[in-house]
C-alpha positions in Angstrom: 47.6 14.4 58.2 45.8 13.0 61.3 47.2 11.8 64.6 46.9 8.2 63.5 49.2 8.8 60.5 51.7 10.5 62.7 51.9 7.5 65.0 52.6 5.2 62.1 56.1 6.8 61.9 58.9 5.0 63.8 61.3 7.1 65.9 65.0 6.5 66.5 66.5 7.7 69.8 70.3 8.2 69.8 71.8 8.9 73.2 74.7 7.4 75.2 72.8 8.1 78.5 70.6 5.1 79.4 68.3 7.3 81.6 67.6 9.7 78.8 66.9 6.9 76.3 64.5 5.2 78.7 62.8 8.5 79.5 62.2 9.4 75.9 61.0 5.9 75.0 58.6 5.9 77.9 57.1 9.3 76.9 56.7 8.2 73.3 55.2 4.8 74.1 52.6 6.3 76.4 51.5 8.5 73.4 51.4 5.5 71.0 54.7 6.1 69.2 57.0 3.2 68.3 60.7 3.8 68.9 64.1 2.1 68.8 67.1 3.2 70.9 70.8 3.1 70.2 73.8 4.4 72.2 76.0 5.9 69.5 76.0 7.6 66.1 77.7 4.7 64.6 74.9 2.3 65.7 72.3 4.8 64.5 73.8 4.8 61.0 73.9 1.1 60.9 70.3 0.8 61.9 69.2 3.5 59.5 70.5 1.4 56.7 68.2 -1.4 57.8 65.0 0.4 58.8 63.0 3.4 57.8 62.4 6.1 60.4 60.3 9.2 60.3 62.2 11.0 63.0 65.5 10.8 64.8 66.1 12.3 68.3 69.8 12.6 68.8 72.0 13.9 71.6 74.6 16.4 70.4 77.3 15.3 72.8 78.2 11.6 72.5 81.3 9.5 72.6 82.8 8.9 69.2 80.9 10.6 66.4 79.0 13.6 67.8 75.4 14.5 67.1 76.2 17.3 64.6 78.2 14.9 62.4 75.4 12.4 62.6 72.9 15.1 61.6 74.9 16.1 58.6 75.1 12.5 57.3 71.4 11.8 58.0 70.3 14.9 56.1 72.4 13.9 53.1 71.3 10.3 53.0 67.8 10.3 54.4 66.6 13.7 53.6 62.9 13.0 54.3 63.6 11.9 57.9 63.3 14.8 60.4 65.9 15.3 63.1 65.4 16.8 66.6 68.5 17.4 68.7 68.9 17.1 72.5 71.3 19.4 74.3 72.3 20.7 77.7 71.6 24.2 79.0 75.1 25.4 78.2 75.0 24.2 74.6 72.6 26.6 73.0 75.1 27.8 70.4 75.7 24.2 69.3 72.0 23.7 69.2 71.6 26.7 66.9 74.3 25.3 64.7 72.2 22.0 64.5 69.2 24.0 63.3 71.4 25.5 60.5 72.5 22.0 59.5 68.8 20.9 59.0 67.5 19.9 62.4 63.8 20.9 62.9 64.1 21.5 66.6 66.1 20.9 69.7 65.2 20.1 73.3 67.0 21.1 76.5 67.9 18.5 79.1 66.3 17.4 81.4 63.5 16.8 78.9 59.9 17.8 79.8 57.1 15.7 78.5 55.3 18.6 76.8 58.5 19.7 75.1 59.2 16.3 73.7 55.6 15.8 72.4 55.5 19.3 70.8 58.8 18.7 69.0 57.9 15.2 67.9 54.5 16.2 66.6 55.9 19.3 64.8 58.7 17.3 63.2 56.4 14.5 62.0 53.8 16.9 60.7 56.6 18.6 58.7 57.8 15.3 57.4 54.3 14.4 56.2 53.9 17.8 54.6 57.1 17.4 52.7 56.1 13.9 51.6 52.7 15.2 50.5 54.3 18.0 48.5 56.7 15.5 46.9 53.9 13.2 46.0 51.9 16.1 44.6 54.8 17.3 42.6 55.5 13.8 41.2 51.8 13.3 40.4 51.8 16.7 38.6 54.9 15.7 36.7 53.4 12.4 35.7 50.2 14.1 34.6 52.2 16.7 32.6 54.2 13.9 31.0 51.0 12.0 30.2 49.3 15.0 28.7 52.5 15.9 26.8 52.7 12.3 25.4 49.1 12.6 24.3 49.8 16.0 22.6 52.8 14.5 20.8 50.9 11.5 19.6 48.0 13.6 18.4 50.4 16.1 16.9 52.0 13.3 14.9 48.7 12.3 13.4 47.9 15.7 12.0 50.6 15.6 9.2 48.3 16.7 6.5 47.5 19.9 8.3 51.0 20.4 9.6 52.1 19.4 13.1 51.5 22.8 14.6 47.9 22.9 13.5 47.0 20.2 16.1 48.1 22.3 19.0 45.1 24.5 18.8 42.7 21.6 19.1 44.6 19.9 22.0 45.3 23.1 24.0 41.7 23.5 25.1 41.7 20.1 26.8 45.0 20.8 28.6 43.7 24.2 29.7 40.5 22.7 31.0 42.4 20.0 32.9 44.8 22.5 34.5 42.3 25.3 35.1 40.0 23.3 37.5 42.7 22.2 40.0 44.4 25.6 39.7 41.1 27.2 40.6 40.5 25.3 43.8 44.2 25.5 44.8 44.0 29.3 44.5 40.7 29.3 46.4 42.1 27.2 49.2 45.2 29.3 49.4 43.1 32.5 49.8 41.0 30.8 52.5 44.2 29.6 54.2 45.5 33.2 54.1 42.3 34.5 55.8 42.5 31.7 58.4 46.1 32.5 59.1 45.3 36.1 59.8 42.6 35.0 62.3 45.0 32.6 64.0 47.7 35.3 64.3 45.1 37.6 65.8 44.0 34.9 68.2 47.6 34.0 69.2 48.3 37.7 69.9 45.2 37.9 72.1 46.1 34.6 73.8 49.6 35.8 74.5 48.4 39.0 76.0 45.9 37.1 78.2 48.6 34.7 79.3 50.9 37.5 80.2 48.3 39.2 82.3 46.9 36.2 84.1 49.9 33.8 84.6 52.6 34.1 87.2 55.9 35.4 86.0 57.6 32.0 86.0 54.9 30.4 83.8 54.7 33.4 81.5 58.5 33.3 81.1 58.5 29.6 80.3 55.8 30.0 77.7 57.7 32.9 76.2 60.9 30.8 76.1 59.0 27.9 74.5 57.5 30.2 71.9 61.0 31.4 71.1 62.5 27.8 71.1 59.8 26.6 68.7 60.2 29.7 66.5 56.5 30.3 66.4 56.9 33.9 65.2 59.4 32.7 62.5 57.0 30.0 61.4 54.1 32.4 61.2 56.1 34.8 59.0 57.3 31.8 56.8 53.7 30.7 56.4 52.7 34.2 55.2 55.6 34.0 52.6 54.8 30.5 51.6 51.1 31.3 50.9 52.0 34.4 49.0 54.5 32.6 46.9 52.0 29.8 46.2 49.4 32.4 45.2 51.9 33.9 42.8 52.5 30.5 41.3 48.8 29.8 40.8 48.6 33.2 39.1 51.3 32.2 36.7 49.5 29.0 35.9 46.3 31.0 35.3 48.1 33.2 32.8 49.4 30.1 31.0 45.9 28.6 30.9 44.6 31.8 29.5 47.2 31.7 26.8 46.2 28.1 26.0 42.5 29.0 25.9 43.1 32.0 23.6 45.3 29.9 21.3 42.7 27.0 21.1 39.7 29.2 20.8 37.8 28.8 17.5 37.9 32.2 15.7 34.7 33.8 14.7 33.8 33.9 11.0 34.3 37.6 11.1 37.7 39.0 11.9 38.1 40.9 15.1 40.2 43.7 16.5 43.4 42.3 18.1 46.6 43.4 19.7 49.5 41.8 17.9 51.9 42.3 20.9 49.4 40.4 23.1 49.1 37.6 20.5 52.9 37.3 20.4 53.2 37.3 24.2 50.5 34.5 24.6 52.3 32.5 21.9 55.6 32.8 23.6 54.0 31.6 26.8 52.5 28.6 24.9 55.8 27.5 23.4 58.1 28.5 26.3 59.2 25.0 27.1 60.3 24.5 23.5 62.4 27.7 23.6 63.9 28.0 27.1 66.4 25.1 26.7 67.7 26.3 23.4 67.8 30.1 23.5 67.6 33.3 25.4 64.5 35.1 24.2 64.8 38.9 23.8 61.5 40.9 23.5 61.5 44.3 21.8 57.9 45.2 21.4 57.0 48.7 20.2 53.6 50.4 20.6 51.2 49.2 17.9 47.6 50.0 16.9 45.1 47.2 16.9 44.3 45.5 13.6 41.6 43.3 12.2 42.6 39.6 12.1 42.2 36.1 13.3 44.0 35.6 16.6 44.3 31.8 16.4 45.7 31.8 12.9 48.2 34.6 13.6 49.2 32.7 16.8 49.8 29.6 14.5 52.1 31.7 12.3 54.2 33.0 15.2 54.3 29.6 16.9 55.6 28.0 13.8 58.3 30.6 13.3 59.4 30.5 16.9 59.6 26.7 17.0 61.6 26.7 13.7 63.9 29.3 15.2 64.6 27.1 18.2 65.2 24.0 16.0 67.7 26.0 13.9 69.9 26.5 17.0 72.0 23.4 17.7 73.1 24.2 21.3 72.4 27.5 23.0 71.7 30.8 21.2 69.4 33.8 21.1 65.9 34.4 19.6 64.9 38.0 19.2 61.2 39.0 18.8 60.5 42.6 17.8 57.5 44.6 16.7 57.5 47.9 14.9 55.1 50.3 13.2 56.4 51.4 9.8 54.1 53.8 7.9 50.8 51.8 7.7 52.4 48.4 8.3 53.1 46.4 11.5 56.3 44.5 11.2 56.9 41.4 13.4 60.5 40.2 13.1 61.6 36.8 14.6 65.4 36.3 14.5 67.5 33.4 15.6 71.3 32.9 15.9 71.0 29.4 14.3 72.6 27.7 11.3 71.0 29.9 8.7 69.4 28.8 5.4 71.6 28.2 2.3 70.7 30.5 -0.7 69.6 27.6 -2.9 67.1 26.5 -0.3 65.9 30.1 0.5 64.0 30.2 -2.8 62.1 27.0 -2.0 61.2 27.2 1.6 57.6 28.5 0.9 57.0 25.7 -1.6 54.6 23.0 -0.3 56.3 19.8 0.8 59.8 21.2 0.6 61.7 20.5 3.8 65.3 20.1 5.0 64.3 18.3 8.2 64.7 14.6 8.8 61.9 12.2 8.0 59.2 12.3 10.7 60.2 15.8 11.9 58.9 18.1 9.1 56.3 17.8 6.4 57.2 20.9 4.3 53.7 22.3 4.8 54.4 24.7 7.7 55.7 27.8 5.8 53.4 27.2 2.9 50.4 27.3 5.3 51.8 30.4 7.1 52.2 32.2 3.8 48.5 31.4 3.0 47.4 32.7 6.5 49.4 35.9 6.1 47.9 36.3 2.6 44.4 36.1 4.2 45.4 39.2 6.2 46.7 41.0 3.1 50.2 40.8 4.5 53.5 39.4 3.4 56.4 37.5 4.9 60.1 38.1 4.1 63.2 36.1 5.0 66.8 37.1 5.5 69.5 34.6 6.3 73.2 34.0 6.4 74.7 30.5 6.8 76.3 30.1 10.2 74.9 33.5 11.5 71.1 33.1 11.6 67.8 33.8 10.1 65.2 36.6 10.4 61.6 36.1 9.3 59.6 39.4 9.1 55.8 39.2 9.0 54.2 42.4 7.7 50.5 43.2 8.4 48.6 46.2 7.2 47.0 48.5 9.7 43.2 48.7 9.3 40.7 46.1 7.9 42.3 42.9 6.7 39.8 40.9 4.7 39.9 37.3 3.7 
């Protein structure tokens, strides 16, 4: 976001005072900014329909439509264009109202060159930052859509092994793609946080030096400008923005870890694993499938670790969770609970969906039996899950009422579970 990029942005000046218009245009032109001027809010709106502007500097008090109304319309229709308001000494309350309506700054008449340039540069930098963030968000959404499309296509090709079996193979690639940019984003944010601390320390020292070395008038003006530009508020906001961004990257990291754990090739020998942790990672993995269909209620009890294959058990839970979401037509509830009963761990996944008719309940574990539409289900899912649970010396039970919902309960023995 260099100076050259800032000066590519065109500026619209709206003021019914010809002297003010010419003064602002002269200041901007000397600094290399291109600008247009109009005398009223109505003319400004007409011009905004024809041209694109990065910044509008508008007087609050004008004949006809005032600057506040113009500001409201501009923020609604041209949200990426920044607005700086001009006001008289006796209009500070109105200027504060303009800030609440979305203006990024205001200047007191008669305008000083430094005040104009500081406001213009701050506003245009903010605009470029917002555009950059929008572009990054759109790029991320396109990348997610592209990767999702690839997952769906690959998923469709794995019919023989059931659709969900392909997720494990594809998740590693997604995790790798997401992990690298997340890593350097987190690193940059941590660096930015350290730099910000240094800048705050420097500004505090600078302010102290200015206060001790400048005359009272200059010191007062600088203090007033600091307050007008909301430097302290901006510094506090940056702290919060960086903290929120770091929290977001930490969430992405947890999702990536879930993907990696799901996609990891299990060792030939079974390993000690925490069933609650496997469930939590699986819920993270399929969250997008669940969140639009149901409220997910977790009720995890304390469990001992068991011997098992993490990826295969995750496949079991993933299949049952997705089936639960698909059984709900609009909005419902999925409840996931774990409980230790004697020497068995019981994992119950319940949904408030349509339920399974009794005549179908006896067939759901048979290979190739499905009630789903063509192209949606192969009838291998529950048969494969039953086989995986059998490898762990466990069992799976089902309870269902038509119109009320279904509960699948996976029972796993505590201790060694051998193939």
